[in-house]
C-alpha positions as CSV (number, residue, x, y, z in Angstrom):
1,M,-0.6,6.3,-19.5
2,A,3.6,4.9,-19.3
3,N,2.7,2.1,-17.1
4,E,-0.8,0.4,-17.2
5,A,0.0,-3.0,-15.6
6,R,-2.1,-4.1,-13.0
7,E,0.0,-5.0,-10.0
8,K,-1.3,-7.3,-6.7
9,H,0.5,-6.7,-3.1
10,L,-0.2,-9.3,-1.0
11,L,-1.2,-6.6,2.7
12,A,-0.7,-8.1,6.2
13,G,-0.6,-6.5,9.7
14,L,-3.0,-5.5,12.5
15,D,-6.3,-4.2,12.5
16,E,-8.4,-2.1,14.2
17,R,-8.8,-4.5,17.2
18,A,-5.4,-5.7,17.0
19,R,-6.3,-9.3,14.8
20,G,-3.8,-10.3,12.7
21,F,-5.0,-10.3,8.7
22,T,-3.5,-10.9,5.4
23,R,-5.5,-9.6,2.1
24,M,-5.0,-8.9,-1.6
25,V,-5.1,-5.4,-2.6
26,S,-5.4,-4.1,-6.2
27,V,-3.9,-1.6,-8.0
28,E,-5.2,-0.8,-11.3
29,P,-5.1,2.3,-13.7
30,Q,-8.2,4.8,-13.7
31,A,-8.0,7.0,-16.8
32,E,-4.9,9.3,-16.2
33,A,-3.8,7.8,-12.7
34,F,-3.5,4.8,-10.3
35,R,-6.1,3.4,-7.6
36,A,-5.3,0.8,-4.9
37,S,-8.5,-1.1,-3.1
38,L,-9.0,-3.2,-0.5
39,Q,-11.4,-6.0,0.9
40,Y,-11.8,-7.1,4.7
41,E,-14.5,-7.9,6.0
42,A,-17.4,-5.6,5.4
43,H,-15.3,-2.5,4.8
44,V,-13.8,-1.9,1.1
45,V,-11.0,1.1,1.4
46,V,-9.7,2.4,-1.5
47,S,-7.0,5.5,-2.1
48,A,-7.1,8.7,-3.5
49,D,-6.2,8.6,-7.3
50,A,-2.4,8.4,-7.8
51,D,0.2,9.1,-10.2
52,S,2.0,5.6,-9.7
53,P,1.0,2.5,-8.3
54,S,3.5,2.8,-5.2
55,V,2.0,6.1,-4.6
56,A,-1.4,4.6,-4.6
57,L,-0.6,2.1,-2.0
58,A,0.9,4.3,0.1
59,D,-2.5,6.7,0.2
60,L,-4.1,3.1,1.0
61,A,-1.9,2.6,4.1
62,R,-2.0,6.2,5.7
63,R,-5.7,5.8,4.8
64,L,-5.6,2.5,7.0
65,H,-3.4,3.7,9.4
66,E,-6.6,6.6,10.1
67,R,-8.6,3.4,10.9
68,G,-6.8,2.0,13.5
69,Y,-4.3,-0.7,11.4
70,T,-0.8,-0.6,12.2
71,Q,2.1,-3.1,11.8
72,L,1.4,-2.8,7.9
73,R,3.6,-4.1,5.2
74,S,3.1,-5.6,1.7
75,R,5.0,-7.6,-0.7
76,L,4.2,-7.3,-4.7
77,T,2.6,-10.6,-5.9
78,F,1.6,-9.8,-9.5
79,A,3.1,-7.2,-11.9
80,G,0.7,-7.5,-14.9
81,G,0.6,-11.1,-15.8
82,T,3.6,-12.3,-14.2
83,Y,3.5,-14.1,-11.0
84,L,6.2,-12.9,-8.1
85,G,5.1,-14.4,-4.6
86,T,8.1,-16.3,-4.6
87,Q,10.9,-13.2,-4.7
88,K,12.1,-12.3,-1.2
89,R,13.0,-8.8,-1.9
90,N,9.9,-7.5,-2.8
91,Q,8.4,-7.2,0.6
92,K,7.7,-3.8,2.3
93,Q,7.4,-2.4,5.8
94,K,4.8,0.5,6.3
95,E,5.5,3.0,9.2
96,D,3.0,3.0,11.8
97,S,1.0,5.9,12.1
98,S,1.4,6.8,15.3
99,A,5.2,7.1,14.7
100,S,5.1,8.3,11.1
101,C,2.7,11.2,11.5
102,A,3.7,12.7,14.8
103,G,4.5,16.6,14.4
104,S,3.5,18.9,11.4
105,G,3.9,17.4,7.7
106,G,4.5,13.7,9.5
107,C,2.1,11.7,7.5
108,L,3.5,13.6,4.2
109,R,7.3,12.4,5.0
110,A,6.2,8.8,5.8
111,G,4.6,8.5,2.3
112,Q,7.7,10.1,0.9
113,V,10.2,7.6,2.9
114,I,7.5,4.8,1.4
115,R,8.0,5.8,-2.3
116,R,11.7,5.9,-1.8
117,R,11.9,2.6,-0.8
118,W,9.7,1.4,-3.2
119,S,11.8,2.8,-5.6
120,A,14.8,2.0,-4.7
121,A,13.7,-1.7,-4.5
122,S,12.4,-1.8,-7.8
């Protein structure tokens, strides 16, 4: 795998009860893929294996949207051992599932939009 650096993102938004939250998301290499995971209260949400950290994070956001989480945004805070938390350009806004998943293929398009935004910011 070309990039084995572990990433940590700060994820914020509203949970299924419209309460604000902020939690750390770990994106770690798993064999030939990456997986993002979030622990919030008694729940652990894990993405599917993905080809890149950004795809894993987009899948995690999709899974959270399916559970009723909204207004999700993330900020890359660690890449490998480097702290990036004070850099302002690394915050990403996630589209709400109600808007991005409407119609056929909406979630797929939302994932593609998020990947393009992340690639452009890198």
